[in-house]
C-alpha positions as CSV (number, residue, x, y, z in Angstrom):
1,Y,51.5,108.3,64.8
2,V,53.4,109.9,67.8
3,G,54.9,113.4,67.4
4,K,56.3,116.2,69.5
5,S,55.5,119.9,69.0
6,K,56.2,123.1,70.9
7,A,53.1,124.7,69.2
8,L,50.3,122.1,69.0
9,S,47.8,124.2,67.0
10,K,50.4,125.0,64.3
11,R,51.5,121.4,64.1
12,L,47.9,120.2,63.7
13,L,47.1,122.8,61.1
14,S,50.1,121.8,59.0
15,Y,48.5,118.4,58.5
16,F,45.5,119.9,56.7
17,F,46.8,122.7,54.5
18,G,49.3,122.9,51.7
19,R,49.7,119.2,51.4
20,D,49.1,116.8,48.5
21,A,46.4,114.2,49.0
22,G,49.0,111.4,48.9
23,S,51.5,113.0,51.2
24,K,52.3,111.4,54.6
25,P,50.5,114.1,56.7
26,R,47.3,113.7,54.7
27,R,47.5,110.0,54.9
28,I,47.9,110.2,58.7
29,I,44.8,112.5,58.9
30,A,42.8,110.1,56.7
31,R,43.4,107.3,59.2
32,T,43.0,109.3,62.4
33,R,40.2,108.4,64.8
34,R,41.3,109.9,68.0
35,L,43.7,112.7,69.1
36,V,45.4,112.6,72.5
37,W,48.1,114.9,73.8
38,E,50.2,115.2,76.9
39,I,51.8,118.3,78.3
40,A,55.5,118.0,79.1
41,G,57.4,120.3,81.5
42,H,60.4,120.6,79.1
43,E,61.2,119.9,75.5
44,F,63.9,117.3,76.5
45,S,61.3,115.5,78.6
46,A,58.9,115.5,75.6
47,L,61.6,114.0,73.3
48,L,62.2,111.2,75.8
49,R,58.4,110.6,76.1
50,E,58.1,110.5,72.3
51,L,60.8,107.9,72.0
52,E,59.2,105.8,74.8
53,L,55.8,105.8,73.1
54,I,57.1,105.0,69.7
55,R,58.9,102.0,71.1
56,R,55.9,100.9,73.1
57,W,53.2,101.2,70.4
58,R,55.3,100.9,67.1
59,P,53.1,103.3,65.1
60,R,53.1,102.6,61.4
61,F,53.8,106.2,60.4
62,N,56.8,106.7,62.7
63,V,60.3,106.0,61.4
64,R,62.6,107.3,64.1
65,G,62.7,105.0,67.1
66,Q,61.5,101.9,65.2
67,P,64.1,99.2,65.4
68,R,63.4,97.9,61.9
69,R,62.5,101.1,60.1
70,L,65.4,103.4,60.5
71,R,68.7,101.6,60.2
72,R,71.8,102.8,62.0
73,Y,75.3,102.3,60.7
74,Y,78.8,102.2,61.9
75,L,81.7,103.7,60.0
76,C,84.2,100.8,59.7
77,L,87.8,100.5,58.8
78,G,88.8,97.0,57.7
79,R,88.2,94.1,55.3
80,G,91.1,92.2,54.0
81,P,94.7,93.0,53.4
82,A,93.8,96.4,51.9
83,A,91.4,97.9,54.4
84,H,89.1,100.8,53.5
85,A,86.3,102.9,55.1
86,Y,82.7,101.7,54.7
87,L,79.3,101.8,56.4
88,A,77.8,98.6,57.9
89,A,74.6,98.1,59.9
90,Q,76.1,95.0,61.6
91,P,79.9,95.1,61.6
92,N,81.6,91.7,61.5
93,R,85.0,90.5,62.6
94,R,86.7,92.0,59.5
95,S,85.8,95.5,60.8
96,E,89.0,96.3,62.7
97,W,87.9,99.8,63.9
98,L,84.3,101.1,64.4
99,F,83.1,104.6,64.7
100,G,79.6,105.9,65.3
101,P,76.7,105.1,65.1
102,V,76.0,107.3,62.1
103,R,73.1,107.8,59.7
104,S,73.2,106.8,56.1
105,H,73.6,110.4,54.8
106,W,77.3,110.2,55.8
107,R,77.9,107.7,53.0
108,D,79.2,110.4,50.7
109,A,81.6,111.6,53.4
110,V,82.9,108.1,53.7
111,N,83.6,107.9,50.0
112,S,85.4,111.2,50.2
113,L,87.4,109.8,53.1
114,N,88.6,106.9,51.0
115,D,89.5,109.4,48.2
116,C,91.5,111.7,50.4
117,F,93.6,108.9,52.0
118,G,93.9,106.9,48.8
119,L,92.0,103.8,50.1
120,R,90.3,101.4,47.8
121,D,86.6,101.0,47.5
122,C,86.4,98.1,45.1
123,P,84.6,94.8,46.0
124,D,86.3,92.2,48.2
125,R,86.5,89.8,45.2
126,V,89.1,92.0,43.5
127,P,92.6,90.6,44.3
128,M,95.1,92.9,45.9
129,R,98.7,92.9,44.6
130,F,101.2,95.1,46.5
131,R,104.5,96.2,44.9
132,D,106.6,94.4,47.5
133,Q,104.6,91.2,47.2
134,F,106.5,88.3,45.6
135,D,105.0,87.2,42.3
136,L,106.3,84.1,40.6
137,F,105.3,85.4,37.2
138,S,106.2,89.0,36.8
139,R,103.5,90.7,34.8
140,E,102.0,94.2,34.7
141,V,98.5,94.5,36.1
142,A,96.1,97.3,35.1
143,P,94.1,99.1,37.8
144,G,90.5,97.9,38.1
145,C,89.0,101.4,38.0
146,L,89.9,105.0,37.2
147,R,90.5,106.1,40.7
148,H,94.3,105.4,40.6
149,A,94.6,107.5,37.5
150,L,92.7,110.3,39.1
151,G,94.9,110.2,42.2
152,T,92.3,109.1,44.7
153,C,93.5,105.6,45.2
154,L,97.0,104.2,45.9
155,G,96.2,101.3,43.5
156,P,96.8,98.2,45.7
157,C,95.1,96.1,43.1
158,A,97.7,97.0,40.5
159,A,100.9,96.8,42.6
160,A,101.2,100.6,42.5
161,C,102.1,100.8,46.2
162,T,103.7,98.7,48.9
163,Q,101.8,97.2,51.8
164,A,103.6,99.5,54.2
165,Q,102.6,102.6,52.2
166,Y,99.0,101.5,52.2
167,E,98.9,100.7,55.9
168,E,100.4,104.1,56.7
169,Q,97.4,105.7,55.0
170,I,95.0,103.4,56.9
171,L,96.5,104.5,60.2
172,A,96.3,108.2,59.1
173,A,92.6,107.7,58.4
174,R,92.1,106.0,61.8
175,R,93.8,108.9,63.5
176,F,91.5,111.4,61.7
177,L,88.4,109.5,62.7
178,Q,89.6,109.2,66.3
179,G,90.1,113.0,66.3
180,T,93.8,112.9,67.1
181,D,95.0,114.2,63.7
182,R,93.3,117.0,61.7
183,T,96.1,117.4,59.2
184,L,93.8,116.5,56.4
185,L,91.4,119.3,57.1
186,D,94.3,121.8,57.5
187,R,95.7,120.7,54.1
188,L,92.3,121.0,52.4
189,E,91.8,124.5,53.8
190,A,95.3,125.5,52.7
191,D,94.7,124.1,49.2
192,M,91.3,125.9,49.0
193,R,92.9,129.2,49.9
194,T,95.7,128.7,47.3
195,A,93.2,127.9,44.6
196,A,91.0,130.9,45.5
197,A,94.1,133.2,45.4
198,A,95.0,131.8,42.0
199,R,91.4,132.5,40.8
200,R,90.7,128.8,40.3
201,F,87.2,129.2,41.8
202,E,85.7,125.9,40.7
203,Q,88.5,124.0,42.4
204,A,88.3,126.2,45.5
205,A,84.5,125.5,45.7
206,Y,85.1,121.8,45.4
207,L,87.7,121.9,48.1
208,R,85.4,124.0,50.3
209,D,82.6,121.5,50.0
210,L,85.0,118.6,50.7
211,W,86.3,120.4,53.8
212,Q,82.8,121.0,55.1
213,E,81.8,117.4,54.5
214,L,84.8,115.8,56.3
215,S,84.8,118.5,59.0
216,G,81.2,117.8,59.7
217,L,81.9,114.1,60.0
218,A,84.9,114.6,62.3
219,D,82.9,117.0,64.5
220,F,80.0,114.6,64.7
221,L,82.2,111.7,65.7
222,A,83.9,114.0,68.3
223,S,80.5,114.8,69.8
224,L,79.7,111.1,70.2
225,R,83.1,110.5,71.9
226,E,82.3,113.5,74.2
227,A,78.9,112.1,75.0
228,R,80.3,108.7,75.9
229,E,83.2,110.0,77.9
230,R,81.9,113.2,79.5
231,F,78.1,113.1,79.6
232,S,77.7,111.5,83.0
233,F,75.7,114.0,85.1
234,V,72.3,114.9,86.6
235,Y,70.2,117.1,84.4
236,P,67.5,118.9,86.5
237,L,64.3,119.9,84.6
238,P,60.9,121.2,85.4
239,D,58.0,118.7,85.1
240,G,55.1,121.0,85.4
241,V,54.6,120.5,89.2
242,G,58.2,120.5,90.5
243,W,61.6,119.4,89.3
244,R,62.8,116.1,88.1
245,W,66.3,114.8,88.0
246,Y,67.4,112.9,84.9
247,C,70.4,110.7,85.5
248,I,72.5,110.7,82.3
249,H,75.4,108.2,82.2
250,R,77.8,107.9,79.3
251,G,75.3,109.7,77.0
252,H,72.3,107.6,78.0
253,V,69.3,108.6,80.2
254,V,69.3,105.6,82.5
255,A,66.9,106.8,85.3
256,A,64.8,109.7,86.4
257,A,63.3,110.7,89.8
258,E,61.6,113.5,91.6
259,A,64.2,116.1,92.7
260,P,65.0,116.0,96.4
261,R,62.7,118.4,98.3
262,N,62.3,116.5,101.6
263,R,63.9,113.7,103.5
264,R,62.0,110.9,101.7
265,T,62.7,112.2,98.1
266,A,66.4,112.9,99.0
267,R,66.9,109.4,100.2
268,R,65.3,108.0,97.1
269,C,67.5,110.2,94.8
270,L,70.6,109.2,96.8
271,R,69.9,105.5,96.3
272,L,69.3,106.1,92.6
273,L,72.5,108.1,92.2
274,K,74.6,105.4,93.9
275,E,73.1,102.7,91.7
276,T,73.9,104.8,88.6
277,Y,77.2,106.5,89.4
278,G,78.6,104.3,92.2
279,A,82.3,103.3,92.2
280,E,81.4,99.9,90.6
281,C,79.7,101.7,87.7
282,N,82.3,104.4,86.9
283,H,84.2,102.2,84.5
284,C,81.3,100.2,83.2
285,P,79.6,101.1,79.9
286,P,75.8,100.7,79.7
287,P,74.9,97.0,79.3
288,R,73.9,97.6,75.7
289,E,74.4,100.9,73.8
290,D,71.1,102.4,72.8
291,H,71.8,104.1,69.5
292,E,68.6,106.2,69.5
293,M,69.1,107.3,73.1
294,L,72.7,108.2,72.5
295,L,71.9,110.2,69.4
296,L,69.0,112.0,71.1
297,V,71.1,113.1,74.1
298,N,74.0,114.0,71.9
299,G,71.8,116.0,69.5
300,W,70.1,117.8,72.4
301,F,73.3,119.1,73.9
302,R,74.8,119.9,70.5
303,Q,71.8,122.0,69.7
304,Y,71.8,123.7,73.2
305,P,75.3,123.6,74.5
306,G,74.4,126.1,77.2
307,E,72.3,123.5,78.9
308,L,75.5,121.7,80.0
309,G,76.0,124.6,82.4
310,R,72.8,123.6,84.3
311,T,73.9,120.0,84.9
312,I,75.0,118.7,88.3
313,A,78.1,116.5,88.8
314,P,77.1,113.1,90.3
315,D,79.3,113.7,93.4
316,D,77.7,117.1,94.0
317,A,74.2,115.7,93.6
318,M,75.0,113.0,96.2
319,T,76.2,115.6,98.6
320,M,73.0,117.6,98.1
321,C,70.9,114.5,98.8
322,Q,72.9,113.6,101.9
323,A,72.4,117.1,103.3
324,D,68.7,117.0,102.6
325,S,68.2,113.5,104.0
326,L,69.6,114.3,107.5
C-alpha cells in the first residue's frame, strides 16, 4: 500500500485504533512486513510521487491510480435519433459530445440533467416516434414510463414532441455542459426563491438540492476546461534542498527539473522549457490525456487557488533561464 500523509505518526496510529478487525486499515496492517517512508519538499510533490509509485508497483490495497481498479467515465450526449446524457467508460461513435473525465458519483447529476432538459433515459431498444414523423398507420402510442406524465421527459417514444423540439433541448443541454449557458441554474434558483416565499418549503429544498447538484457538475466541468486551456505554466516548489520547477502543460505535469541556479542548470531548464512550451507545442495537446494526472492537477489548484499566483508563465521562465545562462 502506498499513501501520503502530512502527519506520519497520526496516519500510522489511525491504522491501529478505532477500527474493526475486518476493515481495510487493519487488513493492511495484518499483511505489513516493512514500513518505508520518503520526505517530500512539498505536498504537491508528494501527491505526484504517490501516483508514480502506485503506477509502478500496483499495490493491491490502492484504488486510485490503478488503471483497472478505479474507472473513469465521460459524460456523453448522444445515442440514436433521440440523444440523451449518460456516463460511459469508453465512449463510442454514437457519443456526439464528450465532457470530463468524471467520477461515477456524478451519475445522479446526469439523471437530473436529463430530467431538467426533458431528455429520455430509456434503453436504446425502445423505438422513437416523433410527432412530425410520418406514420402509415395512425395510432396512439403510450409512453414507456412515467417520466412524461411527471414532466421530466418530452416523450419522444410517444410522439409527444417534434424532432426539432427535442433537438433544441439537446443543444440547450450541450450549451449548459459547455458552460456557455447557465439559464437552467438561474431558473432553478428563481423557482426555489418563489417556492420559499410561498412557504412551500419541501419544494424549495428539492430545488435547492437540484441546483447544488447541477451547479457542482457545471463548476467541475468548467475547472477541467480551465485546466486544459490555461494550466500551462512553470510551478516552482521547494524540494528539501533547493527549488524544483514543475512544467505543467494543458493540466498535465510533463517534466520537472532543478530550478536554475547557475549556468549549467539554467541551460538545462531552458532546453526543457523549449521542448515543453515551444512554438510547435503550443497548439498540440498531450499525446494521450492522463486522466489521473489531469484530475490531480485540477484538484490541487481548485483546493488551493492562491497557488496559481506563484506560477511562472513559460515565456517569463525562458527569459529567466536565458539571463542566468549568459
